[in-house]
C-alpha positions as CSV (number, residue, x, y, z in Angstrom):
1,X,53.4,-18.3,-22.1
2,X,52.2,-15.9,-24.7
3,X,52.8,-12.2,-24.7
4,X,49.0,-11.6,-24.2
5,X,49.0,-13.6,-21.0
6,X,52.2,-11.9,-19.7
7,X,50.6,-8.4,-20.1
8,X,47.4,-9.3,-18.1
9,X,47.3,-7.3,-14.8
10,X,47.0,-9.6,-11.8
11,X,45.3,-8.6,-8.5
12,X,47.5,-8.2,-5.5
13,X,46.9,-10.0,-2.2
14,X,45.6,-6.7,-0.8
15,X,43.1,-6.2,-3.6
16,X,41.8,-9.8,-3.3
17,X,41.4,-9.4,0.4
18,X,39.4,-6.1,-0.1
19,X,37.1,-7.8,-2.6
20,X,36.4,-10.7,-0.2
21,X,35.7,-8.2,2.6
22,X,33.2,-6.3,0.4
23,X,31.5,-9.5,-0.5
24,X,31.1,-10.5,3.2
25,X,29.8,-7.1,4.0
26,X,27.2,-7.3,1.2
27,X,26.0,-10.7,2.5
28,X,25.7,-9.4,6.0
29,X,23.6,-6.4,4.8
30,X,21.4,-8.6,2.7
31,X,20.7,-10.9,5.7
32,X,20.3,-8.1,8.2
33,X,16.7,-8.2,9.6
34,X,16.7,-4.8,11.1
35,X,17.4,-2.5,8.1
36,X,14.8,-0.9,5.9
37,X,14.6,-2.9,2.7
38,X,14.0,0.1,0.4
39,X,11.8,-0.3,-2.6
40,X,11.7,-4.0,-3.2
41,X,9.0,-3.7,-5.9
42,X,10.0,-6.7,-7.9
43,X,8.0,-9.1,-5.8
44,X,10.7,-11.8,-5.6
45,X,12.9,-9.7,-3.3
46,X,10.2,-7.7,-1.6
47,X,10.2,-7.9,2.2
48,X,7.0,-9.1,3.9
49,X,6.2,-5.7,5.4
50,X,6.5,-4.0,2.0
51,X,4.3,-6.7,0.4
52,X,1.7,-6.1,3.2
53,X,1.9,-2.4,2.5
54,X,1.4,-2.9,-1.2
55,X,-1.6,-5.1,-0.5
56,X,-3.1,-2.4,1.7
57,X,-2.6,0.2,-1.0
58,X,-4.0,-2.1,-3.7
59,X,-7.2,-2.5,-1.6
60,X,-7.3,1.2,-1.0
61,X,-7.1,1.8,-4.8
62,X,-10.0,-0.6,-5.5
63,X,-12.2,0.9,-2.8
64,X,-11.4,4.5,-3.9
65,X,-12.3,3.6,-7.5
66,X,-15.5,2.0,-6.4
67,X,-16.6,5.0,-4.4
68,X,-15.7,7.6,-7.1
69,X,-17.4,5.5,-9.8
70,X,-20.5,5.4,-7.7
71,X,-20.4,9.0,-6.7
72,X,-20.0,10.3,-10.3
73,X,-21.9,7.5,-12.1
74,X,-19.0,6.9,-14.4
75,X,-16.2,4.3,-14.4
76,X,-13.2,5.7,-12.5
77,X,-10.0,3.6,-12.2
78,X,-7.4,4.0,-9.5
79,X,-4.3,1.9,-9.9
80,X,-1.2,1.6,-7.7
81,X,1.9,2.2,-9.9
82,X,4.5,1.3,-7.3
83,X,6.6,2.4,-4.4
84,X,9.7,4.7,-4.6
85,X,12.1,6.2,-2.2
86,X,12.6,9.9,-3.0
87,X,14.4,12.8,-1.4
88,X,12.8,16.2,-1.0
89,X,14.5,17.6,-4.0
90,X,13.4,14.6,-6.2
91,X,9.8,15.0,-5.1
92,X,9.9,18.7,-5.8
93,X,10.8,18.0,-9.4
94,X,7.3,16.6,-10.0
95,X,5.6,19.8,-8.7
96,X,4.2,22.7,-10.7
97,X,4.8,26.2,-9.3
98,X,1.3,26.7,-8.0
99,X,0.8,23.0,-6.9
100,X,0.0,22.4,-3.2
101,X,0.6,19.4,-1.1
102,X,-1.5,18.4,1.9
103,X,0.4,17.6,5.1
104,X,-1.1,14.9,7.4
105,X,-0.2,13.2,10.6
106,X,-1.2,12.5,14.1
107,X,-1.7,15.3,16.7
108,X,1.6,14.4,18.5
109,X,3.9,14.3,15.4
110,X,6.1,17.2,14.2
111,X,6.2,18.5,10.6
112,X,9.5,16.6,10.1
113,X,7.6,13.3,10.6
114,X,4.4,14.2,8.8
115,X,3.2,12.6,5.6
116,X,2.4,14.4,2.4
117,X,-0.4,13.9,-0.1
118,X,-0.1,15.3,-3.7
119,X,-2.9,15.4,-6.2
120,X,-1.5,16.5,-9.5
121,X,-3.0,19.9,-10.5
122,X,-4.5,18.8,-13.8
123,X,-6.3,15.9,-12.1
124,X,-7.5,18.2,-9.3
125,X,-9.1,20.6,-11.7
126,X,-10.7,17.9,-13.7
127,X,-12.0,16.2,-10.5
128,X,-13.3,19.5,-9.2
129,X,-15.1,20.4,-12.4
130,X,-17.0,17.1,-12.5
131,X,-17.8,17.3,-8.8
132,X,-19.3,20.7,-9.4
133,X,-21.5,19.4,-12.2
134,X,-19.6,20.4,-15.3
135,X,-20.1,18.2,-18.4
136,X,-17.5,15.4,-18.8
137,X,-15.4,16.2,-21.8
138,X,-11.8,16.4,-22.8
139,X,-10.5,19.9,-21.8
140,X,-7.8,21.7,-23.7
141,X,-7.8,24.9,-21.7
142,X,-4.4,25.6,-20.0
143,X,-4.2,25.5,-16.2
144,X,-4.6,28.9,-14.6
145,X,-1.3,30.5,-13.8
146,X,-2.1,31.7,-10.3
147,X,-2.2,30.4,-6.7
148,X,-5.3,28.3,-5.7
149,X,-8.4,30.1,-4.8
150,X,-10.2,29.6,-1.4
151,X,-12.7,27.3,-3.1
152,X,-10.0,25.2,-4.7
153,X,-8.2,25.0,-1.4
154,X,-11.3,23.8,0.4
155,X,-11.9,21.2,-2.3
156,X,-8.3,19.9,-2.1
157,X,-8.4,19.7,1.7
158,X,-11.8,17.9,1.7
159,X,-10.7,15.4,-0.9
160,X,-7.4,14.8,1.0
161,X,-9.3,14.1,4.2
162,X,-11.2,11.4,2.5
163,X,-8.1,9.8,1.0
164,X,-6.0,10.0,4.2
165,X,-8.9,8.5,6.3
166,X,-9.5,5.7,3.8
167,X,-5.8,4.7,3.6
168,X,-5.7,4.7,7.4
169,X,-8.8,2.5,7.6
170,X,-7.2,-0.1,5.4
171,X,-4.0,-0.3,7.3
172,X,-3.3,-3.2,9.6
173,X,-3.8,-2.2,12.4
174,X,-5.9,0.8,11.4
175,X,-4.3,4.2,12.0
176,X,-5.9,7.6,12.6
177,X,-4.2,10.4,10.7
178,X,-5.7,13.9,10.1
179,X,-5.0,16.6,7.5
180,X,-3.0,19.5,9.0
181,X,-2.6,22.1,6.2
182,X,-1.0,22.9,2.9
183,X,2.6,22.8,1.8
184,X,4.1,24.8,-1.1
185,X,6.7,23.3,-3.5
186,X,9.3,25.8,-2.1
187,X,8.8,24.4,1.4
188,X,9.3,20.8,0.1
189,X,12.6,21.8,-1.6
190,X,13.8,23.6,1.5
191,X,12.8,20.8,3.9
192,X,15.7,18.6,2.7
193,X,14.2,15.5,4.3
194,X,16.0,12.3,3.7
195,X,14.7,9.5,1.5
196,X,11.0,8.8,2.2
197,X,8.7,6.1,0.9
198,X,6.3,7.4,-1.8
199,X,3.3,5.5,-3.2
200,X,2.2,6.6,-6.7
201,X,-1.3,6.0,-8.1
202,X,-2.7,6.6,-11.6
203,X,-6.3,7.9,-11.7
204,X,-8.3,7.6,-15.0
205,X,-11.9,8.3,-15.9
206,X,-11.9,12.0,-15.4
207,X,-11.2,14.4,-18.2
208,X,-7.6,13.2,-18.3
209,X,-5.3,10.7,-16.5
210,X,-3.7,12.1,-13.4
211,X,-1.5,11.0,-10.5
212,X,-1.8,10.9,-6.8
213,X,1.3,10.5,-4.6
214,X,1.5,9.7,-0.9
215,X,4.7,10.4,1.1
216,X,4.6,8.2,4.2
217,X,5.8,9.5,7.6
218,X,8.8,7.8,8.9
219,X,6.8,6.5,11.8
220,X,4.5,4.6,9.3
221,X,7.1,3.2,7.0
222,X,7.2,-0.6,7.2
223,X,10.2,-2.2,8.9
224,X,12.0,-5.2,7.6
225,X,10.9,-7.3,10.6
226,X,9.0,-7.2,13.9
227,X,11.5,-7.0,16.8
228,X,9.5,-9.7,18.6
229,X,9.7,-12.1,15.7
230,X,12.9,-14.1,15.0
231,X,13.5,-14.6,11.3
232,X,16.1,-16.5,9.3
233,X,17.3,-15.7,5.9
234,X,15.9,-17.7,3.0
235,X,18.8,-19.1,1.0
236,X,16.9,-21.4,-1.4
237,X,15.4,-19.8,-4.5
238,X,12.8,-22.6,-4.6
239,X,12.0,-22.1,-0.9
240,X,11.4,-18.4,-1.6
241,X,9.1,-19.1,-4.5
242,X,7.1,-21.6,-2.5
243,X,6.7,-19.2,0.5
244,X,5.6,-16.3,-1.8
245,X,3.0,-18.4,-3.6
246,X,-0.5,-17.0,-3.0
247,X,-3.1,-19.4,-1.4
248,X,-6.9,-18.9,-0.9
249,X,-8.1,-18.7,2.6
250,X,-11.9,-19.2,3.2
251,X,-13.8,-18.2,6.3
252,X,-16.6,-20.7,7.1
253,X,-19.3,-19.1,9.1
254,X,-21.4,-22.2,9.6
255,X,-23.0,-25.2,7.9
256,X,-26.4,-26.6,7.5
257,X,-28.0,-29.9,6.3
258,X,-31.0,-29.7,4.1
259,X,-33.3,-32.3,2.6
260,X,-33.4,-32.3,-1.2
261,X,-37.1,-31.3,-1.1
262,X,-36.2,-28.3,1.1
263,X,-33.4,-27.3,-1.2
264,X,-35.8,-27.4,-4.2
265,X,-38.1,-25.0,-2.4
266,X,-35.5,-22.3,-1.7
267,X,-36.2,-18.9,-3.2
268,X,-34.9,-15.4,-2.8
269,X,-35.5,-14.3,0.8
270,X,-35.4,-17.9,2.3
271,X,-33.6,-18.2,5.6
272,X,-31.3,-21.1,6.3
273,X,-30.3,-21.6,10.0
274,X,-26.6,-22.4,10.3
275,X,-24.9,-24.6,12.9
276,X,-22.0,-22.5,14.2
277,X,-19.1,-23.1,16.6
278,X,-20.3,-23.1,20.3
279,X,-17.7,-20.5,21.2
280,X,-18.7,-18.3,18.2
281,X,-15.5,-18.8,16.4
282,X,-15.1,-18.8,12.6
283,X,-13.2,-21.6,10.9
284,X,-10.5,-20.6,8.4
285,X,-9.8,-23.2,5.8
286,X,-6.9,-23.5,3.3
287,X,-7.7,-25.7,0.4
288,X,-10.8,-26.9,2.2
289,X,-8.8,-28.0,5.2
290,X,-9.4,-26.2,8.6
291,X,-6.3,-24.4,9.7
292,X,-7.3,-21.7,12.2
293,X,-10.2,-20.4,14.2
294,X,-10.9,-16.7,14.7
295,X,-13.5,-14.1,15.5
296,X,-15.5,-11.9,13.1
297,X,-14.7,-8.2,12.8
298,X,-14.2,-5.3,10.5
299,X,-11.3,-3.3,9.1
300,X,-12.5,-0.1,7.6
301,X,-15.4,-1.0,5.3
302,X,-14.3,-4.6,4.9
303,X,-15.2,-7.7,6.8
304,X,-12.3,-9.4,8.5
305,X,-11.4,-12.3,10.8
306,X,-8.9,-12.1,13.6
307,X,-7.0,-15.4,14.0
308,X,-7.3,-16.5,17.6
309,X,-6.0,-20.1,17.6
310,X,-4.8,-22.9,15.3
311,X,-7.3,-25.7,14.5
312,X,-6.1,-28.2,17.1
313,X,-8.3,-30.9,15.8
314,X,-6.6,-30.8,12.5
315,X,-3.2,-30.8,14.0
316,X,-4.0,-33.9,16.0
Protein backbone atom coordinates (compact mmCIF):
# COMPACT_ATOMS: atom_id res chain seq x y z
CA UNK A 1 0.00 0.00 0.00
CA UNK A 2 1.37 3.38 -0.96
CA UNK A 3 1.78 6.33 1.38
CA UNK A 4 -0.94 8.27 -0.47
CA UNK A 5 -3.48 5.54 0.15
CA UNK A 6 -2.57 5.26 3.85
CA UNK A 7 -3.14 8.99 4.38
CA UNK A 8 -6.68 9.01 2.93
CA UNK A 9 -9.31 9.75 5.63
CA UNK A 10 -11.91 6.99 5.80
CA UNK A 11 -15.50 7.51 6.93
CA UNK A 12 -16.49 6.00 10.23
CA UNK A 13 -19.50 3.71 10.63
CA UNK A 14 -21.41 6.58 12.28
CA UNK A 15 -20.68 8.96 9.36
CA UNK A 16 -21.75 6.36 6.80
CA UNK A 17 -24.98 5.74 8.73
CA UNK A 18 -25.67 9.50 8.85
CA UNK A 19 -25.20 9.79 5.08
CA UNK A 20 -27.60 6.91 4.47
CA UNK A 21 -30.21 8.49 6.79
CA UNK A 22 -29.93 11.84 4.93
CA UNK A 23 -30.36 10.08 1.59
CA UNK A 24 -33.49 8.26 2.79
CA UNK A 25 -34.91 11.53 4.17
CA UNK A 26 -34.29 13.28 0.82
CA UNK A 27 -36.06 10.47 -1.03
CA UNK A 28 -39.06 10.67 1.31
CA UNK A 29 -39.31 14.45 0.87
CA UNK A 30 -39.09 14.13 -2.92
CA UNK A 31 -41.92 11.59 -3.00
CA UNK A 32 -44.08 13.38 -0.41
CA UNK A 33 -47.37 14.36 -2.13
CA UNK A 34 -48.50 16.81 0.53
CA UNK A 35 -45.72 19.40 0.59
CA UNK A 36 -45.47 22.56 -1.46
CA UNK A 37 -43.16 21.92 -4.38
CA UNK A 38 -41.71 25.43 -4.43
CA UNK A 39 -40.68 26.93 -7.71
CA UNK A 40 -40.34 24.03 -10.10
CA UNK A 41 -39.85 26.25 -13.09
CA UNK A 42 -37.73 23.88 -15.12
CA UNK A 43 -40.72 22.05 -16.57
CA UNK A 44 -39.25 18.58 -16.07
CA UNK A 45 -39.60 18.67 -12.27
CA UNK A 46 -42.60 20.98 -12.07
CA UNK A 47 -45.61 19.66 -10.17
CA UNK A 48 -48.91 19.45 -11.99
CA UNK A 49 -50.54 22.25 -9.93
CA UNK A 50 -47.66 24.61 -10.71
CA UNK A 51 -47.82 23.72 -14.42
CA UNK A 52 -51.56 24.48 -14.36
CA UNK A 53 -50.85 27.80 -12.65
CA UNK A 54 -48.20 28.68 -15.23
CA UNK A 55 -50.68 27.86 -18.00
CA UNK A 56 -53.26 30.13 -16.36
CA UNK A 57 -50.75 32.97 -16.10
CA UNK A 58 -49.62 32.48 -19.70
CA UNK A 59 -53.23 32.77 -20.88
CA UNK A 60 -53.69 35.87 -18.75
CA UNK A 61 -50.57 37.44 -20.30
CA UNK A 62 -51.83 36.79 -23.84
CA UNK A 63 -55.28 38.23 -23.05
CA UNK A 64 -53.84 41.25 -21.22
CA UNK A 65 -51.57 42.01 -24.20
CA UNK A 66 -54.48 41.70 -26.61
CA UNK A 67 -56.67 44.08 -24.61
CA UNK A 68 -53.92 46.68 -24.13
CA UNK A 69 -52.92 46.52 -27.81
CA UNK A 70 -56.53 47.06 -28.84
CA UNK A 71 -57.08 49.85 -26.31
CA UNK A 72 -53.98 51.86 -27.27
CA UNK A 73 -53.88 50.83 -30.96
CA UNK A 74 -50.24 49.83 -30.59
CA UNK A 75 -48.54 46.44 -30.09
CA UNK A 76 -48.21 45.70 -26.37
CA UNK A 77 -46.55 42.48 -25.21
CA UNK A 78 -47.03 40.87 -21.80
CA UNK A 79 -44.84 37.87 -21.07
CA UNK A 80 -44.61 35.62 -18.01
CA UNK A 81 -40.99 35.55 -16.84
CA UNK A 82 -41.43 32.91 -14.19
CA UNK A 83 -42.43 32.03 -10.64
CA UNK A 84 -40.31 32.71 -7.57
CA UNK A 85 -40.63 32.21 -3.85
CA UNK A 86 -39.66 35.41 -2.03
CA UNK A 87 -39.68 36.59 1.56
CA UNK A 88 -41.01 40.03 2.45
CA UNK A 89 -37.51 41.49 2.74
CA UNK A 90 -36.54 40.05 -0.65
CA UNK A 91 -39.62 41.53 -2.29
CA UNK A 92 -38.98 44.92 -0.67
CA UNK A 93 -35.56 45.04 -2.31
CA UNK A 94 -37.29 45.51 -5.68
CA UNK A 95 -39.32 48.52 -4.49
CA UNK A 96 -38.50 52.20 -4.95
CA UNK A 97 -39.14 54.52 -1.97
CA UNK A 98 -42.38 55.99 -3.35
CA UNK A 99 -43.61 52.80 -4.99
CA UNK A 100 -47.00 51.49 -3.90
CA UNK A 101 -48.32 47.93 -3.96
CA UNK A 102 -51.99 47.08 -4.26
CA UNK A 103 -53.43 44.62 -1.73
CA UNK A 104 -56.18 42.30 -2.94
CA UNK A 105 -58.15 39.43 -1.49
CA UNK A 106 -61.61 38.19 -0.63
CA UNK A 107 -63.86 39.88 1.89
CA UNK A 108 -63.23 37.20 4.55
CA UNK A 109 -59.40 37.11 4.37
CA UNK A 110 -57.05 39.02 6.65
CA UNK A 111 -54.14 41.17 5.50
CA UNK A 112 -51.79 38.32 6.42
CA UNK A 113 -53.38 36.15 3.73
CA UNK A 114 -53.95 38.89 1.14
CA UNK A 115 -52.22 39.06 -2.22
CA UNK A 116 -50.12 41.93 -3.52
CA UNK A 117 -49.84 43.43 -7.00
CA UNK A 118 -46.86 45.58 -7.93
CA UNK A 119 -46.63 47.64 -11.14
CA UNK A 120 -43.10 49.03 -11.43
CA UNK A 121 -43.17 52.81 -11.06
CA UNK A 122 -41.51 53.59 -14.43
CA UNK A 123 -44.03 51.34 -16.18
CA UNK A 124 -46.94 52.90 -14.29
CA UNK A 125 -45.98 56.43 -15.35
CA UNK A 126 -45.47 55.40 -18.99
CA UNK A 127 -48.81 53.53 -18.93
CA UNK A 128 -50.59 56.51 -17.41
CA UNK A 129 -49.13 59.06 -19.85
CA UNK A 130 -50.26 57.06 -22.87
CA UNK A 131 -53.68 56.39 -21.31
CA UNK A 132 -54.11 60.15 -20.87
CA UNK A 133 -53.26 60.82 -24.51
CA UNK A 134 -49.60 61.84 -24.38
CA UNK A 135 -47.53 61.10 -27.53
CA UNK A 136 -45.72 57.76 -27.47
CA UNK A 137 -42.01 58.50 -27.25
CA UNK A 138 -39.00 57.45 -25.26
CA UNK A 139 -38.90 59.58 -22.09
CA UNK A 140 -35.67 60.54 -20.39
CA UNK A 141 -37.20 62.61 -17.58
CA UNK A 142 -36.42 61.26 -14.09
CA UNK A 143 -39.28 59.88 -12.03
CA UNK A 144 -40.79 62.45 -9.65
CA UNK A 145 -39.26 62.17 -6.18
CA UNK A 146 -42.52 62.43 -4.24
CA UNK A 147 -45.44 60.31 -3.03
CA UNK A 148 -48.14 59.49 -5.64
CA UNK A 149 -50.82 62.08 -6.26
CA UNK A 150 -54.56 61.29 -5.91
CA UNK A 151 -54.85 60.97 -9.71
CA UNK A 152 -51.92 58.54 -9.83
CA UNK A 153 -53.43 56.51 -6.96
CA UNK A 154 -56.80 56.27 -8.73
CA UNK A 155 -55.13 55.17 -11.97
CA UNK A 156 -53.09 52.52 -10.12
CA UNK A 157 -56.15 51.17 -8.31
CA UNK A 158 -58.26 51.10 -11.47
CA UNK A 159 -55.54 49.30 -13.41
CA UNK A 160 -55.01 46.84 -10.55
CA UNK A 161 -58.73 46.06 -10.42
CA UNK A 162 -58.67 45.04 -14.09
CA UNK A 163 -55.58 42.86 -13.66
CA UNK A 164 -56.82 41.12 -10.49
CA UNK A 165 -60.24 40.45 -12.02
CA UNK A 166 -58.69 39.09 -15.22
CA UNK A 167 -56.33 36.73 -13.39
CA UNK A 168 -59.24 35.49 -11.27
CA UNK A 169 -61.37 34.89 -14.38
CA UNK A 170 -58.67 32.71 -15.93
CA UNK A 171 -58.20 30.59 -12.81
CA UNK A 172 -59.70 27.09 -12.71
CA UNK A 173 -62.12 27.30 -11.04
CA UNK A 174 -62.58 31.07 -11.39
CA UNK A 175 -61.98 33.07 -8.19
CA UNK A 176 -63.34 36.45 -7.14
CA UNK A 177 -60.76 38.76 -5.59
CA UNK A 178 -61.16 42.50 -5.03
CA UNK A 179 -58.68 45.34 -4.54
CA UNK A 180 -58.49 46.43 -0.89
CA UNK A 181 -56.03 49.35 -0.80
CA UNK A 182 -52.40 50.42 -1.09
CA UNK A 183 -49.34 49.14 0.76
CA UNK A 184 -46.06 51.06 1.18
CA UNK A 185 -42.58 49.46 0.88
CA UNK A 186 -42.06 50.05 4.61
CA UNK A 187 -45.14 47.96 5.39
CA UNK A 188 -43.86 45.15 3.18
CA UNK A 189 -40.51 45.08 4.99
CA UNK A 190 -42.18 45.15 8.40
CA UNK A 191 -44.73 42.46 7.56
CA UNK A 192 -42.06 39.72 7.66
CA UNK A 193 -44.34 37.23 5.91
CA UNK A 194 -42.74 33.86 5.08
CA UNK A 195 -41.89 32.84 1.54
CA UNK A 196 -44.71 33.54 -0.89
CA UNK A 197 -45.19 32.57 -4.51
CA UNK A 198 -44.52 35.54 -6.84
CA UNK A 199 -45.28 35.69 -10.58
CA UNK A 200 -43.25 38.18 -12.63
CA UNK A 201 -44.32 39.60 -16.01
CA UNK A 202 -42.43 41.74 -18.51
CA UNK A 203 -44.52 44.42 -20.26
CA UNK A 204 -43.14 46.02 -23.44
CA UNK A 205 -44.68 48.40 -25.96
CA UNK A 206 -45.02 51.47 -23.74
CA UNK A 207 -42.24 54.04 -23.52
CA UNK A 208 -40.01 51.51 -21.78
CA UNK A 209 -40.07 47.89 -20.67
CA UNK A 210 -41.49 47.46 -17.19
CA UNK A 211 -42.42 44.71 -14.81
CA UNK A 212 -45.54 43.54 -13.01
CA UNK A 213 -45.31 41.23 -10.00
CA UNK A 214 -48.17 39.32 -8.38
CA UNK A 215 -47.74 37.92 -4.85
CA UNK A 216 -50.27 35.13 -4.36
CA UNK A 217 -52.19 34.69 -1.10
CA UNK A 218 -51.39 31.50 0.73
CA UNK A 219 -54.96 30.35 0.20
CA UNK A 220 -54.49 30.51 -3.59
CA UNK A 221 -51.06 28.89 -3.82
CA UNK A 222 -51.23 25.56 -5.67
CA UNK A 223 -50.78 22.43 -3.61
CA UNK A 224 -48.68 19.49 -4.66
CA UNK A 225 -51.75 17.26 -4.93
CA UNK A 226 -55.47 17.16 -4.33
CA UNK A 227 -56.21 15.33 -1.04
CA UNK A 228 -58.93 13.40 -2.86
CA UNK A 229 -56.58 12.10 -5.54
CA UNK A 230 -54.17 9.27 -4.85
CA UNK A 231 -50.89 9.71 -6.66
CA UNK A 232 -47.75 7.66 -7.00
CA UNK A 233 -44.22 8.90 -7.59
CA UNK A 234 -42.93 8.70 -11.16
CA UNK A 235 -39.61 6.86 -11.05
CA UNK A 236 -38.86 6.48 -14.75
CA UNK A 237 -37.38 9.45 -16.60
CA UNK A 238 -38.93 8.16 -19.82
CA UNK A 239 -42.34 7.85 -18.15
CA UNK A 240 -42.06 11.44 -16.89
CA UNK A 241 -41.19 12.71 -20.37
CA UNK A 242 -44.11 10.83 -21.94
CA UNK A 243 -46.63 12.07 -19.34
CA UNK A 244 -45.50 15.70 -19.78
CA UNK A 245 -45.64 15.59 -23.59
CA UNK A 246 -48.33 18.06 -24.84
CA UNK A 247 -51.18 16.70 -26.96
CA UNK A 248 -53.87 18.54 -28.95
CA UNK A 249 -57.46 18.17 -27.77
CA UNK A 250 -60.25 19.13 -30.20
CA UNK A 251 -63.86 19.86 -29.28
CA UNK A 252 -66.19 18.64 -32.05
CA UNK A 253 -69.48 20.52 -31.88
CA UNK A 254 -71.19 18.62 -34.67
CA UNK A 255 -70.93 17.25 -38.19
CA UNK A 256 -72.73 17.64 -41.50
CA UNK A 257 -72.81 15.87 -44.86
CA UNK A 258 -72.95 18.10 -47.95
CA UNK A 259 -73.29 17.29 -51.61
CA UNK A 260 -70.37 18.46 -53.71
CA UNK A 261 -72.67 20.90 -55.55
CA UNK A 262 -73.82 22.39 -52.24
CA UNK A 263 -70.21 22.71 -51.11
CA UNK A 264 -69.34 24.61 -54.29
CA UNK A 265 -72.18 27.07 -53.63
CA UNK A 266 -71.01 28.01 -50.14
CA UNK A 267 -70.17 31.66 -49.58
CA UNK A 268 -69.68 34.04 -46.69
CA UNK A 269 -72.84 34.02 -44.55
CA UNK A 270 -74.04 30.55 -45.61
CA UNK A 271 -75.54 28.46 -42.81
CA UNK A 272 -74.75 24.76 -42.42
CA UNK A 273 -77.03 22.77 -40.07
CA UNK A 274 -75.01 20.41 -37.87
CA UNK A 275 -76.00 17.04 -36.48
CA UNK A 276 -75.21 17.15 -32.77
CA UNK A 277 -75.34 14.73 -29.87
CA UNK A 278 -78.96 14.06 -28.75
CA UNK A 279 -78.00 14.95 -25.18
CA UNK A 280 -76.27 18.15 -26.27
CA UNK A 281 -72.80 16.89 -25.34
CA UNK A 282 -69.63 17.92 -27.14
CA UNK A 283 -67.16 15.25 -28.28
CA UNK A 284 -63.53 15.76 -27.23
CA UNK A 285 -61.04 14.04 -29.52
CA UNK A 286 -57.32 13.37 -29.14
CA UNK A 287 -55.56 12.67 -32.41
CA UNK A 288 -58.95 12.42 -34.12
CA UNK A 289 -60.13 9.70 -31.71
CA UNK A 290 -63.11 10.49 -29.40
CA UNK A 291 -62.02 10.26 -25.77
CA UNK A 292 -64.50 12.25 -23.67
CA UNK A 293 -67.87 13.96 -23.81
CA UNK A 294 -68.63 17.29 -22.14
CA UNK A 295 -70.84 20.35 -22.04
CA UNK A 296 -70.05 23.74 -23.51
CA UNK A 297 -69.30 26.62 -21.16
CA UNK A 298 -67.13 29.66 -20.60
CA UNK A 299 -64.21 30.55 -18.32
CA UNK A 300 -63.70 34.30 -18.23
CA UNK A 301 -63.69 35.45 -21.82
CA UNK A 302 -62.71 32.06 -23.22
CA UNK A 303 -64.92 29.24 -24.44
CA UNK A 304 -64.51 26.00 -22.50
CA UNK A 305 -65.79 22.43 -22.27
CA UNK A 306 -66.41 20.66 -18.97
CA UNK A 307 -65.65 16.94 -19.18
CA UNK A 308 -68.71 14.96 -18.06
CA UNK A 309 -67.96 11.36 -19.06
CA UNK A 310 -65.51 9.21 -21.00
CA UNK A 311 -66.46 8.16 -24.51
CA UNK A 312 -67.77 4.71 -23.65
CA UNK A 313 -68.23 3.72 -27.29
CA UNK A 314 -64.52 4.19 -27.89
CA UNK A 315 -63.62 2.20 -24.77
CA UNK A 316 -65.79 -0.70 -25.90
